[in-house]
C-alpha positions in Angstrom: -0.1 0.0 0.0 3.0 2.5 0.5 4.2 1.6 -2.7 1.4 3.8 -4.5 1.9 7.1 -2.9 5.9 7.0 -3.8 5.0 6.2 -7.1 2.6 9.0 -7.4 4.9 11.4 -5.7 7.7 10.6 -8.2 5.3 11.2 -11.0 4.3 14.5 -9.7 8.0 15.5 -9.5 8.6 14.4 -12.9 5.7 16.3 -14.4 6.6 19.5 -12.4 10.3 19.2 -13.8 8.9 19.0 -17.3 6.4 21.7 -16.7 9.2 23.9 -15.5 11.7 23.3 -18.2 9.4 23.2 -20.9 9.8 26.5 -22.9 8.1 27.7 -26.0 10.8 27.8 -29.1 9.6 31.3 -30.1 12.2 33.6 -30.7 10.9 36.2 -28.3 9.4 35.0 -25.0 9.6 31.6 -23.3 8.6 33.5 -20.5 7.4 33.0 -16.8 6.1 35.3 -14.4 6.4 33.5 -11.3 8.3 35.3 -8.4 10.0 32.1 -7.7 11.6 32.1 -11.4 12.1 35.8 -11.1 14.6 35.1 -8.2 16.4 32.4 -9.3 17.1 34.5 -12.4 17.8 37.7 -10.8 21.5 37.9 -11.0 21.4 36.5 -14.6 24.6 34.3 -14.0 25.4 31.7 -16.7 26.0 28.3 -15.7 29.7 28.2 -16.9 30.1 24.3 -16.1 27.1 23.3 -18.8 26.5 26.3 -21.0 29.2 26.6 -23.8 27.8 29.9 -24.2 29.1 31.4 -21.0 32.4 32.0 -23.1 30.5 34.9 -24.6 30.8 36.5 -21.2 34.3 37.9 -20.2 36.3 36.2 -17.6 35.2 38.8 -14.8 31.8 36.6 -15.3 32.9 34.9 -12.0 31.9 37.8 -9.9 30.5 38.0 -6.4 26.9 38.6 -7.9 26.6 35.1 -8.9 23.6 33.5 -6.8 23.0 29.8 -5.8 22.2 27.6 -8.9 18.3 27.4 -9.5 16.5 24.2 -9.0 16.1 24.0 -12.7 19.8 23.0 -13.3 19.4 19.7 -11.9 16.0 19.1 -13.6 17.1 19.9 -17.1 19.8 21.7 -19.0 17.7 24.9 -19.0 19.6 28.2 -18.7 18.1 30.3 -16.3 18.2 33.4 -18.3 18.0 37.1 -16.7 15.2 39.0 -16.3 16.3 42.5 -16.0 13.1 44.2 -15.0 12.4 41.8 -11.8 16.3 41.6 -11.2 16.2 45.2 -10.0 14.6 44.4 -6.8 16.7 41.6 -5.7 20.2 41.7 -7.6 22.9 43.8 -5.8 23.9 45.1 -9.0 20.8 46.7 -9.8 20.0 48.0 -6.1 20.2 51.4 -6.7 18.3 53.4 -9.6 20.3 53.9 -12.6 20.9 57.9 -12.7 23.7 58.0 -15.4 23.6 54.8 -17.8 26.8 55.9 -19.8 29.3 54.6 -17.7 31.9 56.5 -19.0 30.9 56.3 -22.9 29.6 58.8 -24.8 26.2 58.5 -26.7 26.0 58.5 -30.4 23.2 60.7 -30.2 20.5 62.0 -27.8 16.8 62.5 -27.7 14.3 64.1 -25.4 11.9 61.4 -24.8 12.2 57.5 -24.0 12.0 55.3 -27.0 9.2 52.8 -27.6 8.8 49.6 -26.6 10.7 46.8 -28.3 8.4 45.1 -30.8 7.7 41.2 -31.2 8.7 39.5 -34.4 9.9 36.4 -35.8 13.7 35.8 -36.9 14.3 35.1 -40.6 16.2 31.8 -41.0 19.9 31.8 -40.8 21.4 32.2 -44.2 24.5 30.3 -43.5 27.7 29.3 -41.1 29.1 32.0 -39.2 26.1 34.7 -39.5 25.2 36.5 -36.1 22.0 37.8 -35.6 22.3 41.7 -34.9 18.7 42.6 -33.6 16.6 45.8 -34.5 16.6 48.7 -32.5 15.0 52.3 -32.3 17.1 55.0 -33.8 16.1 58.8 -33.6 16.0 61.9 -36.2 14.6 65.2 -36.2 11.1 63.5 -37.1 11.4 61.1 -34.0 12.1 57.5 -33.4 12.3 55.2 -36.5 13.1 51.5 -36.5 16.1 49.8 -37.8 15.4 46.3 -38.8 17.1 43.3 -37.4 19.6 41.3 -39.6 21.6 38.3 -40.1 25.3 39.7 -40.4 28.2 37.8 -41.3 30.9 37.7 -38.4 33.8 40.2 -39.7 36.2 37.8 -38.1 36.7 34.4 -36.4 35.4 34.7 -32.6 33.7 38.1 -33.3 30.4 38.8 -30.8 27.9 41.7 -31.2 27.0 43.5 -28.5 23.7 45.5 -29.2 23.1 49.1 -28.6 21.0 50.4 -26.1 19.2 53.5 -24.8 20.0 54.9 -21.5 19.3 58.1 -19.5 22.5 60.6 -19.1 22.8 63.9 -18.3 18.7 64.5 -17.9 18.1 63.3 -21.5 18.2 59.6 -23.3 21.3 58.6 -25.3 21.8 56.0 -27.6 25.3 53.8 -27.1 25.9 52.1 -30.1 26.8 48.3 -30.5 30.2 46.8 -31.1 32.0 43.8 -32.3 34.3 42.3 -29.7 35.6 38.9 -28.0 33.0 39.0 -25.4 29.7 40.5 -25.0 29.3 43.8 -23.0 26.8 45.7 -21.5 23.4 46.4 -23.6 21.1 48.0 -20.8 19.6 44.9 -19.5 17.2 44.6 -22.4 15.5 41.5 -23.7 16.1 41.7 -27.4 15.5 38.2 -27.8 17.0 35.4 -29.9 19.6 34.9 -27.2 20.0 38.3 -26.1 18.2 38.3 -23.0 19.6 40.8 -20.8 23.1 39.7 -20.1 25.3 37.7 -22.4 24.4 36.1 -25.3 22.9 32.5 -25.3 22.4 32.2 -29.0 25.5 30.1 -29.4 29.5 30.3 -29.5 32.5 30.1 -31.0 34.1 26.7 -31.3 37.2 25.7 -33.6 36.8 28.6 -36.0 33.2 28.1 -36.6 30.0 29.5 -34.8 27.5 26.9 -33.1 23.7 28.1 -33.0 21.7 27.1 -30.3 18.2 26.1 -32.0 16.0 26.8 -29.3 16.3 30.6 -29.8 17.2 31.0 -33.2 15.6 30.1 -36.4 18.4 27.3 -38.2 17.7 25.1 -40.9 19.6 21.9 -40.1 19.9 20.9 -43.9 22.1 24.3 -44.0 23.7 24.6 -41.0 25.0 21.8 -39.3 27.2 23.4 -36.3 23.9 23.6 -34.0 23.1 22.2 -30.4 19.8 22.9 -28.3 19.6 24.1 -25.2 16.6 25.6 -23.5 16.5 29.3 -22.3 13.9 30.5 -20.1 13.6 33.9 -20.4 11.6 35.1 -17.2 10.9 38.7 -18.6 7.9 39.8 -20.4 8.9 43.6 -20.3 9.6 45.1 -23.7 11.2 48.5 -22.2 13.7 49.5 -24.6 15.6 51.8 -22.5 18.0 51.9 -19.3 17.7 53.9 -16.4 15.5 57.2 -15.7 11.9 57.1 -15.5 10.0 53.9 -16.5 13.5 52.7 -17.5 15.2 49.1 -16.6 17.1 49.9 -13.3 20.2 47.3 -14.3 23.9 48.2 -13.8 26.5 46.3 -15.5 28.1 43.5 -14.0 32.0 43.3 -14.0 32.0 40.9 -16.6 30.2 43.4 -19.0 32.5 46.1 -17.7 35.3 44.0 -18.8 34.0 43.6 -22.2 33.2 47.3 -22.7 37.1 48.4 -21.6 38.2 45.5 -24.0 39.4 46.5 -27.5 36.4 46.5 -29.8 35.5 47.4 -33.4 32.4 49.9 -34.2 29.5 48.8 -36.2 30.6 47.9 -40.0 29.8 50.4 -42.9 27.2 47.8 -44.1 25.6 48.2 -40.7 25.8 51.9 -40.9 24.5 51.9 -44.1 21.4 49.8 -43.2 20.5 52.3 -40.4 20.6 55.3 -42.9 18.3 53.4 -45.3 16.1 52.9 -42.4 15.9 56.6 -41.7 14.6 57.5 -45.3 11.5 54.9 -45.3 8.7 56.8 -43.6 7.0 53.5 -42.6 10.0 52.8 -40.1 8.8 56.1 -38.0 6.9 55.6 -34.9 4.8 58.3 -36.2 3.7 55.9 -38.9 3.8 52.6 -37.2 3.0 53.6 -33.9 5.5 51.3 -32.6 4.7 48.3 -34.9 7.1 48.6 -37.9 6.1 46.7 -41.2 9.1 45.3 -41.8 10.8 44.7 -38.2 13.7 42.6 -40.0 15.5 42.0 -43.5 15.4 38.6 -44.8 18.7 39.4 -46.8 21.8 39.0 -44.8 24.9 41.3 -44.6 28.1 40.4 -45.9 31.0 41.4 -43.7 33.3 44.3 -44.3 36.6 43.2 -45.4 38.4 45.6 -43.6 37.4 44.5 -39.8 40.0 42.9 -38.4 40.3 41.2 -34.5 42.2 43.4 -32.0 44.1 41.7 -29.6 43.8 42.8 -25.9 46.1 45.0 -24.4 48.3 42.4 -22.7 48.8 40.5 -26.2 49.8 43.5 -27.8 52.5 45.0 -25.4 54.1 41.6 -25.0 55.5 41.3 -28.7 55.5 44.9 -29.2 58.0 45.6 -26.5 61.1 43.3 -27.6 60.5 45.0 -31.0 60.5 48.2 -30.0 63.9 47.6 -27.7 65.9 46.5 -30.8 65.4 49.5 -32.6 65.9 51.7 -29.3 69.1 50.1 -28.7 70.4 50.5 -32.3 69.4 54.3 -32.3 70.8 55.6 -29.3 74.4 53.9 -30.6 74.4 56.2 -33.8 72.9 59.2 -32.1 75.8 59.2 -29.5 78.4 59.5 -32.5 76.8 62.1 -34.4 75.3 64.3 -31.3 78.4 64.4 -29.0 80.9 66.1 -31.6 78.3 68.8 -32.8 77.4 69.7 -28.7 81.2 69.6 -28.1 82.1 72.0 -30.8 79.6 74.8 -29.7 80.8 75.3 -26.0 84.8 74.1 -26.4 85.3 76.7 -29.4 87.2 74.4 -31.1 85.0 74.7 -33.9 87.4 76.0 -36.2 89.7 73.1 -35.8 87.1 70.5 -36.5 85.2 72.4 -39.2 88.7 72.9 -40.8 89.1 69.3 -41.7 85.7 69.3 -43.0 86.6 71.8 -45.4 89.8 70.6 -46.3 88.4 67.0 -47.7 85.9 69.5 -50.1 88.9 71.4 -51.8 90.8 68.0 -52.2 88.3 66.5 -54.6 87.8 70.0 -56.2 91.2 69.7 -57.7 90.5 71.6 -61.0 94.1 72.1 -62.2 93.7 68.7 -64.0 91.0 70.1 -66.2 93.4 73.1 -67.1 95.8 70.6 -68.1 93.5 69.5 -71.0 95.4 69.1 -74.4 93.6 72.5 -75.8 96.8 73.9 -77.0 98.0 70.4 -78.5 94.9 70.0 -80.6 95.8 73.4 -82.6 99.5 72.7 -83.1 98.4 69.3 -84.9 96.5 71.5 -87.2 99.0 72.7 -89.5 97.0 74.7 -91.9 99.6 77.4 -93.0 101.3 74.2 -95.0 98.3 74.5 -97.9 98.6 78.1 -97.9 102.2 78.0 -98.9 101.8 75.7 -101.6 99.4 78.1 -103.8 102.0 80.8 -103.3 104.6 78.7 -105.1 102.3 78.1 -108.0 101.9 81.7 -109.5 105.7 81.9 -109.5 105.9 79.4 -113.0 102.7 81.4 -114.4 104.7 84.4 -114.3 107.6 82.5 -116.3 105.2 81.4 -119.2 104.3 85.0 -120.1 108.1 86.0 -120.2 
């Protein structure tokens, strides 16, 4: 009789585990609004032991802000994704309101009012290997906010990751801080852009052996085209579509040490093709919120963007200084050897006043090569001597003499 309650309890536990870890493969929200889930994901710490995408965060991700792992880590390989809005209440990184979201960076442009909420949309299928998803965002012009569509972009180099831009409250207005390419994911305001950009880090994939591996649970992947795939559930405990950080109504989320470390790393700005995409969106009136009321007709672009050829990986400062120091040491050691040979004679000549003696030998070699008596000894006079032209003149003088004898 005691076996039935035990079997029933095991069945209920298994059913609860499946219910907790089951997530919608929707590109935007596999959401849960339960307070317990919000507490478990408040810090947004990635489980580096089981999630390969944890390498997308800088090494400083082992910060003291990490909390105890949630119960879902033992039930299934689901990733406890961050919930920026709910995290503000419990995360020590978000304990204080955000009064300046710049964090030492200068905004690309500013706006007097906050941007609209992020729209929900579907992701087009990935075009091929090593393309990264760059989510859409609101940009600003004199006519107001306009939507820049999301698009697949070919990675400019192996290992490149895209940190999306974000709007943040700074200096009494809203500033946009553009995204960048780098070896790690930086701070993007805690915004839930979807498709793996859940507010901290990037859980849409990772680089391995020179190729990008895609998480099928958050990306639209055709396995007949792309074979470097894996599947790891990502639970996004955030239904909030807030599109800016700090200020009234914004996400009160502060950057974690790992995100600040990525921000300080050498990184590359958006490629020319990405800048051109933003400009093209600014001339399409249907992208402006005054026309679409926050629901753009074309939230994505199906045609992927090819990477620019002039974007190269930037080595970290430590890696750049190590090879640079020995290279600089050799020329510096050679240059001082040449400089003292020339510099001291010039300086000693001025104060010692034996300048007359030292320039004298310098003047002597100059007149020595300038020996022009040799050109004076040219055989100019001997040339006219061999040309004895008076001889033919004497001959005609002797001929008239016999002519005078004949008339006589």
